[in-house]
N, C-alpha and C positions, 0 to 999 in steps of 0.2 A: 556491551555498545558504548563509546564514551561520549557521542553525541544523540544518545537518542530522542530528546527533548525535542532540538532542530527539526530533528527528521520524522517525528509527531505531529508537530506543529504544522508543519508541508503536506502533509497528509490529510489534516484536518483542511487547509486551507485550501485545497485538490477538491474536497466533497463541498466544501462552500463557495466555489468558482460554479461549478457547476447546480447547487442545487440552486444558487439566487439566477443563475443564467448569465453568466458576466456574460459567457462569450457569446452572448447574441449583441453585445455592445462594440464589438468590433465591427460586428456584421453590418449593423446600423451607421457605423461611423464612415463607411466603406461606402453604404451606400447614400450615407448624406439625405438620411432619414430615419426615424424611430418607428419600429413595429411592437405595439406597446403589447399589443397581445401574444405576440411570440415569447416571452420571457418565460411565462410558466413555472415562476420560480414556488421550490419546495421549503416545508416549514421540515428543518431538519428535528426536533422535538419527537421524540415517539415514532421516530424512522430508526430500522436495524444494519448497525454496522457489523460487517463480519471482518474479524481480524486471520488473514491466513497464514498462522507463524507469531502465534503470540509468545515470544521470547521478550528481549529486553526493548527495541523497539513498536514492538506490537502492542507490548502492557501499557507501554503509554501512549500509545496511539486510542487502545480502548479506553484509557483513562480519560484522557479529554476528550473521546467521543461521548464518553458517559457522561462526563461534565453539563455538556449541551443537553444533555436531555433523551439522549438514543437509547436503546438496547444494544447490547454489545455482546457478540458472540463470537468464538475464536477457536481455530486449530492449533493442535501442537502435534509432532513428532509422534511422543510417545507420553499422553497426559496421564501423570502419576494421579491414581485411583488415591480418593480422599485426600489431595491435596488441595489447601485452600485457594477458591478463585482468585486470579490476580484486579484490584480494584478496577470495576465497574464493568466486569463480566461479569453475564448471565448464565453462560452455559462453555463449556470447555470440550473440544470434541477433537478425536484422533483424525487421521489422516479421513477415514472411510466415514465421516461425519461432513465434509467438505461439502458435498453434492445437497445435501439435506437442509444446510445450514444457506444455499445459494440462492433456496428458492424462495424465501423469504428477504433477503436482504437487499436492502434499498442501496446502499454503496459496501464496498470491498477492497477493503488494502489488503496488497501483498508486501507480506514485511518477513517471509522467509527467508531462507539460505539457498542458495544454488547449487543444487546434487544433483547425480544420476535422476536420484527420484524426482525431483523439481522441474526438470527442464520439458518444458512445453508443457505444465501442470495445467497450463489455461491453454487447455484445444478446445475445437470444434464443439465438442460434447460439454464442456465444462463450461462454454459461454450458452449453449444451450438449457443449459441450467439455469442460469441464472435470472433472474427477474426482471421482467423487461421493465425498461427504462431506469436500470439500475445505473449505476456511476461506480468506474474502476479506476483503482488509484495504484499504481507500482512505483514502492522505493527500495526493491528489493536488486533485482539484477531484470536486464530486459528479457534473458535467457529464456524466463520460465512463461512467458507469452510465448505464443505460437502468434505472430503477429500475419498473416492470413486470414487466420481463423478470428483474429481482433477485427484487422478492415472488414470482413466480411458481416462481423456483427454491428458494424458501425453503418455499415450500409444497406444493411434492411430494419436499421432504426430497431435493434434492442434493445441499445445500449443508449443512453444519456448523454454520455460524456465518457471521456478516457483522460487522465491526467499523471503524466508519466516521466518521471526521472532519471527513467532510464531508458535504453532500447535495445536491440539484436547489435554486438557490432559496434557499438557507441565509440568506441578508441580506435576504429579503420576509417568510418565515414559519415555524416548526416543522416538524420531518420531519413526512412521509406517516405519519398513525395506523398505516397497518399496517406500517411498519416500525418505528414507537417504541413500539408494544405489542409485539410480537415479542420475546420472551427471547432469543430467538439472533441478535438482534442490536446491539449495542453502539454508541451514536450519542453521540459529543461534543462541544463545537460549536468546531470548529477550535481547540484546543487543544495540538494537540500539537506545536509549536512553542516551547514556553514551556516552562521549567524554574528551579527556581532560582537559577543562575546567570547574572548579567549578564553576556551577552559581546559584548554590541555589535556583533554581525557586520555587520549590515549597514552600522553608522557606519564599521567599519573597511574595508568594501568602499570606502565613498563616499569618504573622505579618501585613500585610495591611489591611486584613480580620479581625483580631484581633482591630487593630485600629481602621476600620470604625464601628466597633461591638460599643466600648465602647463611641465613637464621636456620634453612633447614624446614621450614614451614613449607604449608601446602601454597599449591599457587593459584592465581584467577581465570580463568579463561583457557583450559588446557584444550589444544583442540584434538577429538576423535578424529583419528586420521579414517577409520573405516566409514561414520558420515559422511566425513568431508569438513565439518566445521568444529 
């Protein structure tokens, strides 16, 4: 991924937004008075972050979370037995490990690809498996989340908050009212890959691959059409 670092920084910002209770600031501003006891900030050091899809972006998310003192676990579609863990991770599991990781995770960051296998990966059962009071961040695709199940989890106060850079149907219509109007939901218009630095990562990869193709060398980031990415 050409813009892994800014996306990872967005994910950490989403974590910190709800960990610090910054969502309360807008509520207090609207009310015209502070409710100091409603903030309930969390210390992120020592908390557990679960990265769903520990690939290029997910690995950067884990590295940054680890730098803040968090314990980091993650999932991959097919972990390689004996392969070294990405920097900052204490454990990597397959898809079957997700529910086990969710039980103890204070923060969950979705970074995986959207495929038929991951469509509505976070459904009612998965939200039920998440630790009460946890925070969800999605920098992948909206369709990975069952939004009815997310709304239900928020209404039941099962989640502390959700930071969403994506949502279902983001290119056709605004977010659902139940999400956009909820102060415990932070929604942005798919901007996590943008930063002030013009890194041109995608162009660099294209140029490298063009030279490799002309030279008969292996290409980077080849799509596996059976996997879908």
